[in-house]
C-alpha positions in Angstrom: -101.4 -11.7 36.5 -101.1 -10.0 39.8 -104.4 -9.1 41.4 -103.6 -5.3 41.2 -103.6 -6.6 37.4 -106.3 -8.1 37.1 -108.5 -5.5 39.2 -107.6 -2.9 36.6 -108.8 -4.8 33.6 -111.8 -6.1 35.4 -113.1 -2.5 36.6 -111.6 -1.0 32.6 -114.0 -3.7 31.2 -116.9 -3.4 33.6 -117.0 0.0 34.8 -117.1 0.8 30.5 -120.5 -1.3 30.8 -122.0 0.5 34.2 -120.5 3.8 32.2 -122.8 2.6 29.5 -125.7 1.7 31.8 -125.3 4.9 33.3 -126.3 6.8 30.0 -129.0 4.8 29.1 -130.4 5.1 32.2 -130.0 8.8 32.8 -131.0 9.2 29.0 -134.5 7.5 29.4 -135.4 8.6 32.7 -135.0 12.3 31.1 -137.3 12.0 28.5 -139.7 10.0 30.6 -139.7 13.0 32.5 -140.3 15.1 29.5 -143.0 12.7 28.1 -144.8 12.6 31.5 -145.1 16.0 32.4 -146.3 17.0 28.4 -148.1 14.0 28.0 -149.5 13.6 31.5 -150.4 17.2 31.7 -152.2 18.0 28.3 -154.1 14.5 29.4 -155.1 15.8 32.6 -156.9 18.6 30.7 -158.5 16.3 28.3 -160.0 14.6 31.5 -160.5 17.7 33.1 -163.0 18.7 29.4 -164.2 15.2 29.8 -165.8 15.7 33.4 -167.2 19.1 32.3 -169.3 17.9 28.9 -170.3 14.6 31.0 -171.6 16.8 34.2 -173.3 19.0 31.6 -174.8 16.0 29.4 -175.9 14.1 32.5 -177.8 17.3 33.8 -179.3 18.2 30.1 -181.1 15.6 29.2 -182.1 17.4 25.9 -178.5 17.8 24.2 -178.6 13.9 22.4 -180.9 15.6 20.9 -177.8 17.5 19.0 -176.4 14.1 18.7 -176.5 13.9 14.4 -175.1 17.1 14.3 -171.9 16.4 16.6 -171.5 13.4 14.4 -171.1 15.5 11.1 -168.9 18.1 12.7 -166.6 14.8 13.8 -166.8 13.8 10.1 -166.3 17.6 8.9 -163.6 17.5 11.0 -161.5 14.8 9.6 -161.8 15.8 6.0 -160.8 19.1 6.9 -157.7 17.6 8.3 -157.2 15.3 5.3 -157.9 12.5 7.5 -160.8 10.6 6.1 -158.8 6.8 6.0 -158.2 7.1 10.2 -157.0 3.3 11.7 -157.4 4.9 15.3 -155.4 2.9 17.8 -154.7 0.8 15.3 -152.5 2.7 13.7 -150.5 3.7 17.0 -149.8 -0.3 17.3 -148.8 -0.6 13.6 -146.3 2.5 14.4 -144.4 0.8 16.8 -144.5 -2.1 14.4 -142.8 0.0 12.3 -145.4 -0.3 9.6 -146.8 3.5 9.1 -146.3 6.4 10.8 -148.3 8.7 13.3 -149.4 12.1 12.2 -149.3 14.9 14.6 -152.6 16.0 13.5 -153.9 13.1 15.3 -153.8 14.5 19.0 -155.8 17.7 18.7 -158.6 15.8 16.4 -159.1 12.8 18.8 -159.0 15.3 21.6 -161.9 17.2 20.4 -163.7 14.3 18.7 -164.1 12.6 21.6 -165.4 15.4 23.7 -167.7 15.6 21.3 -169.1 12.2 21.7 -168.9 12.0 25.2 -170.9 15.8 25.3 -174.1 14.7 23.0 -174.4 11.3 24.3 -172.4 8.9 22.4 -171.4 5.9 24.0 -168.1 5.2 24.3 -165.0 5.2 26.4 -161.8 7.3 27.1 -159.2 5.1 26.8 -158.9 5.2 23.0 -158.6 8.7 22.8 -155.3 8.1 25.6 -154.0 5.9 23.3 -154.3 8.1 19.6 -153.6 11.5 22.0 -150.6 10.1 23.9 -149.0 7.4 20.6 -149.3 11.1 18.5 -147.5 13.5 21.4 -145.3 10.7 22.1 -144.0 10.5 18.2 -144.1 14.0 17.8 -141.6 14.4 20.7 -139.7 11.8 19.1 -139.3 13.7 16.4 -138.4 16.7 18.0 -135.6 15.1 20.4 -134.2 13.6 17.1 -134.6 10.3 18.4 -134.0 7.3 15.9 -136.8 5.3 15.0 -136.3 2.4 17.8 -135.9 5.4 20.1 -139.2 6.8 19.0 -141.3 3.7 19.0 -140.5 3.6 23.1 -141.6 7.2 23.1 -144.7 6.8 21.6 -145.6 3.8 24.8 -144.6 6.1 27.1 -146.7 8.7 25.8 -149.4 5.9 25.5 -148.8 5.1 29.7 -149.0 8.8 30.3 -152.1 9.3 28.5 -154.0 6.2 30.0 -152.2 6.7 33.4 -153.7 10.3 33.8 -156.9 9.6 32.6 -157.7 6.2 34.6 -155.4 6.7 37.9 -153.8 3.3 37.3 -149.8 3.5 37.2 -149.4 0.2 37.1 -151.3 -1.2 34.4 -151.3 1.9 32.2 -146.8 1.1 32.2 -147.5 -2.4 31.3 -150.5 -2.2 28.8 -149.0 -0.1 26.0 -145.5 -2.5 26.2 -148.2 -5.9 26.0 -150.9 -4.4 23.6 -148.8 -4.3 20.9 -147.7 -7.8 20.6 -148.9 -11.0 22.7 -146.7 -13.3 23.7 -143.7 -10.8 23.6 -143.4 -7.5 25.9 -141.1 -4.6 24.7 -139.0 -4.5 28.3 -136.9 -2.0 26.2 -139.5 0.1 27.4 -140.2 -0.7 30.9 -138.7 1.9 32.8 -139.1 5.1 30.9 -142.7 3.9 30.7 -143.0 3.2 34.8 -141.3 6.3 35.0 -144.1 8.6 32.3 -147.0 6.6 33.9 -146.0 8.0 37.3 -145.6 11.2 36.6 -148.7 12.1 34.1 -150.7 10.0 37.4 -149.4 12.5 39.8 -150.3 15.6 37.4 -154.1 14.1 37.5 -153.4 14.0 41.2 -152.5 17.5 41.9 -155.6 18.7 39.7 -157.9 17.1 41.2 -158.7 14.4 38.4 -160.1 11.3 41.1 -158.3 8.3 39.3 -161.0 5.3 38.6 -160.8 2.7 41.8 -164.1 0.5 42.9 -165.1 -0.3 46.6 -166.1 -4.2 46.6 -167.6 -5.1 49.8 -166.3 -8.6 50.8 -164.0 -11.3 49.2 -164.8 -14.7 50.4 -162.2 -17.4 50.8 -161.3 -19.2 47.6 -163.6 -22.6 47.7 -164.0 -25.3 45.3 -167.7 -24.7 44.6 -166.9 -20.7 44.1 -164.3 -21.5 42.1 -166.0 -23.3 39.8 -168.4 -20.7 39.4 -165.7 -18.4 39.0 -164.5 -20.4 36.3 -167.8 -20.7 34.9 -168.5 -17.0 34.8 -164.8 -16.4 32.8 -165.7 -18.9 30.4 -169.2 -16.5 29.6 -166.9 -13.7 29.6 -164.5 -15.1 27.0 -167.9 -15.7 24.8 -169.1 -12.6 25.7 -165.9 -10.7 24.7 -165.7 -12.2 20.7 -169.3 -11.5 20.5 -168.7 -7.8 21.4 -165.9 -7.9 19.3 -166.8 -9.6 16.3 -170.3 -6.7 16.5 -167.9 -4.6 16.3 -165.9 -5.2 13.4 -168.8 -7.2 11.6 -171.1 -3.9 12.0 -168.1 -1.6 10.8 -168.2 -3.8 7.6 -171.9 -3.7 6.9 -172.2 0.6 7.6 -168.8 1.2 5.4 -170.6 -1.6 2.5 -174.1 0.1 2.4 -173.4 3.1 3.9 -170.3 4.9 2.3 -171.1 8.4 2.4 -169.6 9.1 5.9 -172.0 12.0 6.7 -175.1 9.4 5.9 -173.5 7.1 8.3 -172.8 9.0 11.5 -175.8 11.0 11.5 -178.2 7.6 10.6 -176.6 6.0 13.5 -176.9 9.0 15.8 -180.4 9.4 14.9 -181.2 5.3 15.7 -179.3 6.3 19.1 -181.4 9.0 20.0 -184.7 7.2 19.2 -183.1 4.2 21.7 -182.3 7.1 23.8 -185.8 7.9 24.2 -187.2 4.5 23.6 -185.9 3.2 27.0 -186.4 6.2 29.0 -183.3 6.1 30.9 -179.3 8.1 29.9 -177.0 5.1 31.6 -176.3 4.0 28.2 -175.1 7.2 26.3 -171.5 8.3 27.4 -169.0 6.2 29.1 -171.3 4.5 31.8 -169.3 4.8 35.0 -172.2 5.2 37.5 -173.4 2.1 36.0 -170.3 0.0 36.4 -170.2 1.4 40.3 -173.8 0.5 40.5 -173.0 -2.6 39.4 -170.2 -3.5 41.6 -172.6 -2.6 44.3 -174.7 -5.7 43.2 -177.4 -3.7 41.4 -177.6 -4.1 37.7 -180.5 -5.0 35.0 -180.4 -8.1 33.6 -180.2 -6.8 30.0 -178.0 -4.0 30.6 -175.1 -5.5 29.0 -176.9 -6.2 25.9 -178.1 -2.5 25.4 -174.5 -1.1 26.3 -173.1 -3.5 23.4 -176.0 -2.6 20.8 -175.0 1.6 21.9 -171.3 1.1 21.7 -171.4 -0.8 18.4 -173.4 1.9 16.9 -171.5 4.7 18.7 -168.2 3.7 17.4 -168.3 1.8 14.1 -170.7 4.8 13.0 -167.8 7.4 13.3 -167.9 8.3 16.5 -164.3 8.6 18.6 -164.2 7.5 22.0 -162.8 3.8 23.3 -164.0 0.8 23.6 -162.1 -0.4 26.9 -164.2 1.4 29.3 -167.6 -0.1 27.9 -165.8 -3.5 27.9 -165.8 -2.8 32.0 -169.9 -1.8 31.6 -170.2 -4.9 29.8 -168.2 -7.5 31.6 -169.2 -5.2 35.4 -173.1 -5.7 34.1 -173.1 -9.3 33.1 -171.0 -10.3 36.3 -173.6 -9.0 38.4 -176.2 -10.4 36.8 -174.6 -13.8 36.8 -174.0 -13.4 40.3 -177.6 -12.8 41.3 -178.6 -15.9 39.1 -176.9 -18.5 40.8 -176.5 -17.1 44.1 -173.5 -15.7 44.3 -172.2 -12.3 45.7 -172.9 -10.0 42.7 -170.7 -7.5 43.8 -167.2 -10.2 43.4 -168.8 -11.3 40.1 -169.2 -7.9 38.5 -165.6 -7.5 39.6 -164.4 -10.8 37.9 -166.9 -10.4 34.9 -165.3 -6.8 34.8 -161.4 -7.5 34.8 -162.4 -11.0 32.6 -164.0 -9.4 29.6 -161.4 -6.7 29.8 -158.5 -9.3 29.6 -160.6 -11.1 26.7 -160.7 -8.4 24.3 -157.2 -6.8 25.0 -155.2 -9.9 25.2 -153.3 -8.7 28.1 -153.6 -10.8 30.6 -150.6 -9.2 33.1 -152.1 -5.7 32.5 -155.6 -7.3 33.3 -154.2 -8.6 36.6 -152.3 -5.6 37.7 -155.8 -3.2 36.9 -157.7 -5.9 38.7 -155.6 -4.8 42.0 -155.7 -1.2 41.5 -159.6 -0.6 41.0 -160.6 -3.2 43.4 -157.8 -4.3 46.4 -155.5 -7.2 47.1 -158.6 -9.3 48.2 -160.0 -10.7 45.4 -156.5 -12.1 43.8 -157.0 -15.8 43.8 -160.7 -14.7 41.9 -158.4 -12.4 39.1 -156.2 -14.9 38.5 -158.7 -17.9 37.5 -160.6 -15.1 35.6 -157.5 -13.6 33.7 -156.4 -17.0 32.9 -159.4 -18.5 31.4 -160.4 -15.4 29.8 -157.2 -15.2 28.0 -157.1 -18.7 26.9 -160.9 -18.7 26.0 -160.8 -15.8 23.9 -158.8 -17.2 21.3 -156.9 -14.7 18.5 -159.7 -12.2 18.5 -159.2 -9.0 19.9 -160.4 -5.1 19.5 -157.7 -4.3 17.3 -156.6 -5.8 14.0 -152.7 -4.4 14.2 -152.6 -6.6 17.2 -149.7 -9.1 16.7 -150.3 -12.5 18.3 -146.6 -13.5 17.9 -147.0 -16.8 19.6 -149.8 -19.2 20.0 -152.0 -19.0 23.5 -152.1 -23.2 23.1 -148.7 -24.1 22.0 -145.8 -22.9 22.9 -144.8 -22.3 19.5 -144.0 -18.7 17.1 -147.0 -17.5 15.5 -146.7 -13.9 14.1 -150.3 -13.4 13.1 -153.2 -10.1 13.5 -155.8 -10.2 15.6 -159.4 -11.1 14.4 
């Protein structure tokens, strides 16, 4: 075979593959841009409303008295749209596993219900709304674009990334989180390009409108020594235990509520009354809403010793009674305040311990070590990477197979190189 014939054959064979790869690249780039613009824009609107209602609640303490009414309205809305058995974020994950389908009505419902929760003082985060909102919109976009089931699942992950990124301003973590949270041990790398593109676009939309990204300033990360390595490992061990306790409290309380208070109106009303009573008894609004101000203070080295326990109680009562929101920001709160308290007790920087605790509990409840590393970098900068590496590794290992989301699949064992394929506890 002559050199010319060989070159021609080589060009024909690999040129065809290159064309196909280019086609896929431009296809997913276009879909990611559309998803980033649509989901990012609507999520930015959601973040804008969240900021407004949070500011209003913080300026008007009396509004928490209407939390029971907000709960009744939430249940009424979900019943009105015939969405009684709401699985929340679990539904999004099971849809990616091709086990169910996300109805489009989830998007406006979670939008309104989360606004109600935060406006009237329920203890919840925003990311649950982001994942459900983004997943629902992504699913609908997949249908409008006439994509097959496999491609639609990728668009759902794009929507999750875009919504998470717009709300938190952490595009790297947002891009990976939607890919990593679905199946522990297996990443959906086919979604990497579209998730990265949609995440970055959503972040820029939010920044253009003036939505501030989430980040914290840690005063100083000292050089990692044997002593503070041991202290970091000890903190991560305790955070892994704390994450398990938080997950068990959430799931068991939900089971108890549904068994002894089967009427959703009664359940959410009674829980709201307890939250209102506890708020006035404690005498502070620190445990209502997401609690970002408390997290900031903890990272600055200030936290009351029992703050993490109270946040767990408030969040469990809020989420498991039927209010909408999310558990991840409360896990930030729990980890940061616990870490700060740990640092105060052992005499190691409470600021550093708060940052490490925040990331360790996040990793423990989500089973997402790669996302945890990326979000630590985006929230706290590169100075604490050695600490976060230790904390993430230990927390992931010691948190077992517990997880916030029952439909999260543990594909590979955390302890042996073997196939497991089970759902999180």
